[in-house]
C-alpha positions in Angstrom: 173.3 -198.8 136.2 173.0 -202.0 135.0 175.9 -204.2 134.1 176.4 -206.8 131.6 176.9 -210.4 132.5 180.6 -211.1 132.0 181.2 -207.5 134.2 178.9 -209.5 137.1 180.9 -212.5 136.9 184.2 -210.7 136.4 183.4 -209.0 139.8 183.0 -212.0 141.7 186.7 -213.4 140.2 189.8 -213.0 142.3 191.4 -210.3 139.9 195.1 -212.6 140.3 195.1 -212.0 136.4 197.1 -215.8 136.7 196.2 -216.6 133.5 195.3 -220.4 135.2 191.8 -220.8 133.4 193.5 -220.6 130.1 192.3 -216.7 129.3 194.2 -213.9 129.4 192.9 -212.5 132.2 190.3 -212.2 134.9 187.8 -210.2 132.5 188.4 -212.2 129.3 187.5 -215.5 131.3 184.3 -213.9 132.9 183.5 -212.7 129.1 184.3 -216.5 128.0 181.8 -217.7 130.7 179.0 -215.6 129.9 179.3 -216.8 125.9 179.0 -219.5 127.6 182.4 -220.9 125.9 184.0 -221.6 129.4 182.8 -223.2 132.1 182.7 -221.9 135.8 185.5 -224.3 137.0 188.5 -223.1 135.5 189.9 -220.9 137.9 192.0 -222.2 141.0 192.3 -219.1 143.2 189.0 -218.4 143.3 188.7 -222.2 144.2 185.5 -224.1 145.9 184.1 -220.4 146.9 184.6 -219.0 143.6 183.0 -221.5 141.7 179.8 -221.2 144.6 179.1 -217.8 143.9 179.6 -218.3 140.2 177.2 -220.9 140.1 174.7 -219.3 142.2 175.3 -216.3 140.0 173.9 -217.9 136.9 171.7 -220.7 138.4 173.7 -223.4 137.6 174.7 -226.4 140.1 177.8 -225.5 141.7 181.0 -228.2 140.5 184.6 -229.5 141.3 187.5 -227.2 140.2 189.0 -228.8 137.1 192.3 -230.2 138.0 193.2 -229.3 133.8 193.7 -226.2 135.4 195.7 -226.5 138.6 194.2 -226.9 142.2 193.2 -224.6 145.2 195.9 -223.4 147.2 195.9 -221.2 150.1 196.6 -217.1 149.4 200.8 -216.8 148.2 203.1 -213.8 147.8 205.7 -213.8 145.7 209.5 -213.2 147.6 212.7 -212.7 146.2 215.5 -214.0 147.4 217.0 -210.0 147.2 220.6 -211.8 147.7 220.7 -213.8 144.5 218.6 -211.1 142.5 220.6 -210.4 139.6 218.7 -207.1 138.7 217.6 -208.8 134.8 214.1 -207.1 134.9 212.8 -209.8 133.3 210.0 -210.7 136.3 208.8 -206.9 135.9 206.7 -207.2 132.6 204.8 -210.2 133.3 203.7 -208.4 136.6 200.1 -207.8 136.3 199.6 -205.3 138.9 203.5 -204.3 139.2 204.2 -205.6 142.5 207.9 -205.6 141.7 210.0 -203.1 142.8 213.5 -202.7 141.1 215.7 -201.5 138.3 218.3 -202.8 135.8 221.4 -204.5 138.0 219.8 -203.8 141.2 218.5 -206.1 143.2 214.5 -206.3 143.1 211.7 -206.2 146.1 207.9 -207.4 146.0 205.6 -205.3 147.5 203.3 -207.6 149.4 200.3 -205.5 149.5 200.1 -205.4 145.6 201.1 -208.9 145.0 198.1 -211.1 144.0 200.2 -214.2 143.8 200.0 -214.9 139.9 203.0 -216.3 140.3 203.4 -214.9 136.4 207.2 -214.0 137.9 208.9 -217.2 138.6 209.5 -218.3 135.1 211.4 -215.7 133.7 213.3 -215.3 136.5 216.9 -216.6 135.1 218.3 -217.4 139.1 215.0 -218.8 140.6 215.2 -216.1 143.1 211.2 -216.0 143.4 209.5 -217.9 145.3 205.8 -218.5 146.8 204.9 -218.1 150.1 201.8 -218.4 152.6 200.3 -215.4 153.7 198.5 -215.2 156.4 195.7 -212.9 155.1 192.5 -214.2 153.4 192.0 -212.7 149.9 188.6 -210.7 149.9 186.6 -208.8 147.3 188.5 -205.6 148.4 191.7 -207.3 147.2 190.1 -208.5 144.0 189.1 -204.8 143.5 192.4 -203.3 144.3 194.0 -206.2 141.8 191.6 -205.2 139.4 192.3 -201.6 139.5 196.1 -201.8 139.8 195.9 -204.1 136.2 193.6 -201.4 134.7 196.6 -198.7 136.0 199.5 -200.8 134.5 197.3 -201.3 131.6 196.6 -197.5 130.8 200.3 -196.4 131.6 201.7 -199.4 129.1 199.0 -197.7 126.2 200.3 -194.3 127.2 203.9 -195.2 127.2 203.0 -197.0 123.5 201.2 -194.2 122.4 204.2 -191.5 123.4 206.7 -194.4 121.5 204.7 -193.8 118.6 204.4 -190.1 118.5 208.1 -189.8 118.5 208.6 -191.8 116.3 205.9 -190.3 113.8 207.9 -186.6 115.0 211.3 -188.3 114.1 210.4 -189.1 111.1 208.5 -185.8 110.0 211.5 -184.3 110.8 213.8 -186.7 108.7 211.6 -185.9 106.0 212.0 -182.5 106.5 215.7 -182.7 106.0 215.5 -185.3 103.2 213.2 -182.5 101.3 215.8 -179.8 102.5 218.6 -181.6 100.9 217.1 -183.0 97.4 216.5 -178.7 96.8 219.5 -177.5 97.2 
């Protein structure tokens, strides 16, 4: 099966979905690179190695990471200081891989094996109980594929929930219309 250039580029990206590149995730960034509207040096999590892989694929010279998009760092994972967590749930929606486990008014925790280190959970936390800590393992292609699968699964779940909500609202509108029609015919 032949894949598009954007798919080949996406396969080389770390799949952290961190948005540091200026795009809404790894796939949109890959599409922009394929279209020539983004450069290969905008992904801090991919760093020098990622830039090298992209350069080789595209047959262009590697270049340093553009500091406007961040700096290369060791792999990080989010950690919640559970004693300080107020259970507000504001960290749950931005997590691209559903790596945070928790419920309203209950403490939350991060499933480290699912965390891509994107840092998107930090800003919404009103009590600053989330920190990023180094992990001992390097980010691998297997981690990237797992992150992609988790991200896609979350997006499918959200789409299914939205469709169910729309269907429920439509049924309620139809029922209300029938009730109103019955009232007017009396």
